[in-house]
C-alpha positions in Angstrom: 136.5 85.0 100.7 133.7 87.1 99.3 133.7 89.9 96.8 131.1 92.5 97.9 129.8 95.3 95.6 128.2 98.2 97.4 125.3 99.7 95.3 123.3 102.8 96.0 120.2 103.7 94.1 118.6 107.1 94.4 115.3 107.9 92.8 112.2 110.1 93.1 109.6 109.7 95.8 107.2 108.9 93.0 108.5 105.3 93.1 106.7 104.7 96.5 103.1 103.6 96.3 101.3 105.7 98.9 98.5 103.2 99.4 100.8 100.3 100.4 104.0 102.2 101.2 105.9 99.8 98.9 108.5 100.3 96.2 107.5 98.1 93.1 110.7 98.6 91.2 112.9 97.7 94.1 110.7 94.7 95.0 111.1 93.6 91.4 114.9 93.9 91.6 115.1 92.1 95.0 112.9 89.2 93.6 115.5 88.8 90.8 118.6 89.4 93.0 119.9 85.8 92.7 120.3 86.4 89.0 123.1 88.9 89.5 124.5 88.2 93.1 124.8 85.3 95.4 123.4 87.3 98.3 122.1 90.7 99.3 119.1 92.9 98.7 118.2 96.6 98.5 116.7 98.3 101.6 115.4 101.8 101.8 117.5 104.1 104.0 116.2 107.6 103.2 113.7 107.5 106.1 116.7 107.7 108.5 117.8 111.1 107.3 117.4 113.9 109.9 116.2 117.4 109.3 114.0 118.4 106.4 112.4 115.3 104.7 114.3 114.3 101.5 112.6 114.7 98.2 114.1 111.5 97.0 114.4 107.8 98.0 117.7 106.1 98.8 118.3 102.3 98.6 121.5 100.5 99.5 122.7 96.9 99.1 125.8 94.9 99.7 125.8 92.4 96.9 128.1 89.3 97.2 129.7 88.3 93.9 127.7 90.8 91.9 127.6 90.5 88.1 127.2 94.2 87.1 126.1 93.3 83.6 123.2 91.2 84.9 122.4 93.8 87.5 122.1 96.4 84.7 119.7 94.1 82.8 117.5 93.7 85.8 117.6 97.4 86.6 116.6 98.3 83.0 113.6 95.9 83.1 112.4 97.1 86.5 109.0 98.9 86.5 110.2 102.4 87.2 107.5 105.1 87.4 110.1 107.8 86.8 113.2 106.2 85.2 114.8 109.5 84.3 115.2 110.3 88.0 117.1 107.1 88.8 120.8 107.2 89.6 123.1 104.3 90.5 126.4 104.4 92.3 128.6 101.3 92.7 131.8 100.5 94.6 133.3 97.1 93.8 135.6 95.2 96.1 138.5 97.2 97.3 137.7 100.4 95.3 138.1 103.5 97.4 135.2 105.5 95.9 131.8 105.0 94.5 131.3 105.6 90.7 128.2 107.1 89.2 126.9 104.7 86.6 124.9 105.4 83.6 122.7 102.9 81.9 120.9 103.1 78.5 117.3 103.5 79.7 118.2 106.3 82.0 121.5 107.7 80.8 121.7 111.4 80.5 124.1 113.4 78.4 126.7 113.3 81.1 129.7 111.1 80.7 129.4 108.4 83.4 130.9 104.9 83.5 128.8 102.1 82.3 127.7 99.3 84.7 129.1 96.7 82.3 
């Protein structure tokens, strides 16, 4: 039996390199994914939205046996171009709802649960 953690990352469109249409911070996180989960990787899904184009990027992942503390370490060390615009939502195992998670490099003055 596996324990899957669903993770959503939202961020600014600034994170996409226009020349190559890549996402350096997400690629960095995916290269290091085996440090915090046994399987899974982030994929960009904002392109599938209909109507007016989003002014943000949305990435999702289903991470098997995710260590949220190690995930936080990798997220904090990712080469974000606009870290203040990053938000992370997680839903572990059988939880019914996603939680908005704050982490030190990006945390605002709001009271959000920690990833640890």
